[in-house]
C-alpha positions in Angstrom: -78.7 22.7 4.9 -76.4 25.7 5.6 -75.6 27.0 9.0 -74.7 30.2 10.5 -71.3 30.3 12.4 -69.2 32.8 14.3 -66.6 34.4 11.7 -63.1 33.1 12.3 -61.0 34.1 9.4 -58.4 31.4 8.9 -54.7 32.4 8.1 -53.6 32.0 4.3 -51.8 28.6 4.3 -48.1 29.4 5.2 -48.7 33.1 6.0 -48.0 32.5 9.9 -45.0 30.6 9.4 -43.4 32.8 6.7 -44.2 36.0 8.5 -42.4 34.6 11.6 -39.5 33.5 9.4 -39.1 36.7 7.6 -39.2 38.7 10.8 -36.6 36.4 12.1 -34.5 36.5 9.1 -34.8 40.2 8.9 -33.5 40.5 12.4 -30.8 38.0 11.7 -29.7 39.4 8.5 -29.8 42.8 9.8 -27.3 41.6 12.5 -25.2 40.0 9.9 -25.2 42.8 7.5 -24.1 45.2 10.5 -21.2 42.8 11.2 -20.4 42.5 7.4 -20.1 46.4 7.2 -17.7 46.7 10.0 -15.6 43.8 8.7 -15.6 45.3 5.2 -14.4 48.7 6.7 -11.7 46.8 8.7 -10.5 44.7 5.9 -11.6 44.6 2.3 -10.0 41.4 1.6 -12.4 39.1 3.5 -15.5 40.6 1.8 -16.0 37.5 -0.4 -15.8 35.3 2.7 -19.1 37.0 3.9 -20.9 38.1 0.6 -21.1 34.6 -1.2 -22.8 32.6 1.9 -24.9 35.6 2.8 -26.2 36.1 -0.9 -27.2 32.2 -0.7 -29.3 32.6 2.3 -30.8 35.8 0.9 -31.7 33.9 -2.3 -33.5 31.2 -0.5 -35.6 33.8 1.7 -36.6 35.7 -1.5 -37.7 32.5 -3.1 -40.0 31.5 -0.4 -41.3 35.1 -0.2 -42.1 35.1 -4.0 -44.0 31.9 -3.9 -46.1 33.4 -1.2 -46.6 36.6 -2.7 -47.6 35.0 -6.1 -50.0 32.9 -4.1 -51.7 35.9 -2.3 -51.9 37.9 -5.4 -53.7 35.2 -7.3 -56.2 35.1 -4.5 -56.8 38.8 -4.5 -57.2 38.9 -8.1 -60.3 36.9 -7.9 -63.5 38.6 -9.0 -66.7 39.0 -6.7 -70.0 40.8 -6.6 -69.8 42.9 -3.5 -73.1 43.9 -1.4 -72.8 46.1 1.7 -75.9 47.0 3.8 -74.8 49.5 6.6 -78.0 48.9 8.5 -81.0 50.9 9.5 -79.1 53.4 11.4 -77.4 54.7 8.4 -80.9 55.0 6.7 -82.4 56.9 9.7 -84.6 54.1 10.5 -85.4 51.9 13.6 -83.3 48.6 14.0 -84.9 45.8 12.3 -82.9 42.8 13.1 -81.5 39.9 11.0 -84.8 39.7 8.9 -84.5 43.2 8.0 -81.2 42.9 6.4 -82.1 39.5 4.6 -85.3 41.0 3.3 -83.2 44.0 1.8 -80.5 41.4 0.6 -83.3 39.3 -1.1 -85.1 42.3 -2.8 -81.8 43.7 -4.2 -81.6 40.9 -6.5 -84.7 42.1 -8.3 -83.9 45.9 -8.3 -83.9 46.7 -11.9 -82.4 50.2 -11.2 -79.1 48.5 -10.0 -77.1 48.0 -13.0 -74.3 46.0 -11.0 -76.7 43.5 -9.4 -75.8 39.8 -10.0 -77.5 38.4 -13.0 -76.9 34.8 -13.8 -79.0 32.3 -16.2 -81.3 30.1 -14.2 -79.6 27.0 -12.7 -76.2 28.7 -12.6 -74.1 27.3 -9.6 -73.5 30.2 -7.5 -71.7 30.7 -4.1 -72.2 33.4 -1.4 -70.9 34.4 1.7 -72.8 36.7 4.1 -70.9 38.3 6.9 -72.9 40.2 9.5 -72.5 42.1 12.7 -75.3 43.1 15.1 -75.8 44.6 18.7 -78.6 45.8 20.7 -77.2 49.2 21.7 -75.6 51.6 19.3 -72.2 52.0 21.3 -71.9 48.1 21.1 -72.9 48.3 17.1 -70.4 51.0 16.5 -67.5 48.9 18.3 -68.6 46.0 16.3 -68.7 47.8 13.0 -64.9 48.6 13.6 -64.2 44.8 12.9 -66.3 44.9 9.8 -64.7 48.0 8.5 -61.2 47.1 9.1 -61.8 43.8 7.3 -63.3 45.2 4.2 -62.0 48.7 4.4 -65.3 50.7 4.5 -64.7 54.0 6.1 -68.2 54.9 5.8 -69.0 52.3 8.6 -67.4 54.9 11.1 -69.3 57.9 12.6 -68.6 60.4 15.1 -70.5 59.8 18.4 -73.9 62.0 18.5 -73.8 62.6 14.9 -76.9 62.3 12.8 -77.4 59.2 10.2 -74.9 60.3 7.1 -77.1 59.0 4.5 -80.5 60.3 3.0 -82.0 56.9 1.4 -84.8 58.6 -0.5 -82.3 61.0 -2.1 -80.1 58.3 -2.9 -83.1 56.5 -4.6 -84.1 59.4 -6.5 -80.4 60.1 -7.8 -79.7 56.5 -8.7 -83.0 55.2 -9.8 -82.4 52.2 -7.5 -83.1 51.0 -4.2 -80.0 51.1 -1.9 -78.2 49.1 -0.8 -76.6 48.2 -4.2 -74.1 45.6 -5.6 -70.8 46.5 -6.9 -68.1 44.4 -9.1 -64.9 44.1 -7.3 -61.6 42.4 -7.0 -61.0 40.6 -3.8 -57.8 42.8 -3.3 -60.1 45.8 -3.4 -62.4 44.7 -0.6 -59.6 43.1 1.7 -57.4 45.7 2.5 -55.3 43.9 5.2 -54.5 41.1 2.8 -53.5 43.8 0.2 -51.0 45.3 2.8 -49.5 42.0 3.8 -48.7 41.5 0.0 -47.2 44.8 -0.3 -45.0 44.3 2.9 -43.8 41.1 1.7 -43.1 42.5 -1.9 -41.1 45.1 0.2 -39.2 42.5 1.9 -37.9 41.2 -1.4 -36.7 44.4 -2.2 -35.2 44.9 1.0 -33.4 41.5 1.0 -32.0 41.7 -2.5 -28.2 42.7 -2.9 -27.0 42.8 -6.2 -24.0 40.8 -6.9 -22.3 43.7 -8.4 -22.2 45.3 -5.1 -19.4 42.8 -4.1 -17.2 44.4 -6.8 -17.8 47.9 -5.3 -15.6 47.8 -2.2 -15.6 51.5 -1.5 -19.5 51.6 -1.4 -20.1 48.1 -0.3 -20.1 49.1 3.5 -22.6 51.8 3.4 -24.9 50.1 1.3 -25.1 47.1 3.5 -25.7 49.5 6.7 -28.5 50.9 4.7 -30.0 47.4 3.9 -29.5 46.5 7.6 -31.5 49.5 8.9 -34.2 48.5 6.2 -34.4 45.0 7.6 -34.8 46.2 11.0 -37.6 48.5 10.0 -39.1 45.4 7.8 -39.3 43.2 10.6 -41.5 45.7 12.6 -43.6 46.3 9.4 -44.2 42.8 9.0 -45.2 42.3 12.7 -47.5 45.3 12.7 -49.4 43.5 9.5 -49.4 40.3 11.1 -51.0 41.9 14.2 -53.6 43.7 12.5 -54.8 40.4 10.8 -54.8 38.6 13.9 -56.9 41.1 15.6 -59.6 41.0 12.7 -59.4 37.1 12.6 -59.9 36.9 16.7 -62.7 39.6 16.6 -66.0 38.9 18.1 -69.6 39.8 17.0 -69.2 38.9 13.4 -71.1 35.9 11.9 -70.9 34.3 8.8 -73.1 32.1 6.3 -71.7 30.2 3.3 -74.2 28.8 0.6 -73.7 27.0 -2.6 -76.7 27.0 -4.7 -78.1 26.7 -8.5 -79.5 30.0 -9.3 -80.4 33.0 -7.4 -83.8 31.9 -6.5 -82.4 28.7 -4.8 -79.6 30.9 -3.1 -82.2 33.2 -1.5 -84.3 30.2 -0.3 -81.2 28.6 1.2 -80.3 31.6 3.0 -83.7 32.3 4.6 -83.7 28.6 5.7 -80.4 28.5 7.1 -80.0 27.1 10.7 -78.4 28.2 13.9 -79.0 32.1 13.2 -77.5 34.7 15.4 -79.5 34.9 18.8 -80.5 38.5 17.7 -83.9 40.1 18.6 -86.0 41.9 16.0 -84.4 45.2 17.7 -81.2 44.4 16.8 -79.0 47.0 14.8 -77.6 44.9 12.0 -75.0 45.5 9.1 -73.3 43.4 6.7 -71.9 42.4 3.4 -72.4 39.6 0.9 -69.6 38.3 -1.4 -71.1 36.3 -4.2 -69.8 34.8 -7.4 -70.1 31.9 -9.9 -68.9 28.6 -8.3 -66.0 28.6 -10.6 -65.0 32.2 -9.8 -65.4 32.0 -6.2 -62.7 29.8 -5.1 -60.4 32.5 -3.9 -62.9 34.0 -1.8 -63.8 30.8 0.0 -60.1 30.0 0.4 -59.3 33.2 1.9 -62.4 33.7 4.3 -62.9 30.1 5.1 -65.7 27.6 4.2 
């Protein structure tokens, strides 16, 4: 039987070490490059003494970065069905607690007007992860939604204080011939922008570290080129630290709960979710919002790997 737990997004294997190593390497190489540029200005004849060992160090760093980038990109390319329920507040209704979310989620599989809903043959192995946040008061609910919005890149979870609920569900039903919330087919990279940002930062690191060998034969330009790289590496160290800080803030946030379910078929999945133990200690008057990520078991490995089992 599955159990609800406080969400604690684990780091991708190797990411903390590599981020720390890259930041240190960026700072160190920036210093080395500054020294090298000064040396070239002073004595062009000693360029090769610095360039050759420096290129060997950079090649090793680039190789480590590329392995990690390839790993993250493979994870982010995984397909997933994505369900977002922003909660009763956004529907202009009263809070309805955990059960309200679960009832809407279960009903979404039978919404014939939703062409994007998951449809699998009976008995197909499926996996799902539901991530929820909830609070008794609207100010607390708004705070908790910031974590959910940051993790999945959902700007519509933000609303200015005092603003009326922004979505008219009856009009949405009439326009779309479905009952919101609806499903969508996504790539994992589309719904986890912090991880996409990290991958982009690491790819920039690869570009910043590269010093083509031809530069060694361009002594008149080498000093200026290396000084530019040194400045870029200083900026890169800051950029990577900012990305790491953002991911850590999300992974350490409170107020989010997760449930992971493996089942054979949608009906078994729904039954298992309703019977899950250790439910969040929320009253029926709790404001609740959340997402569900779902896929066939064979295709869902990247999601489980990235968000934890």
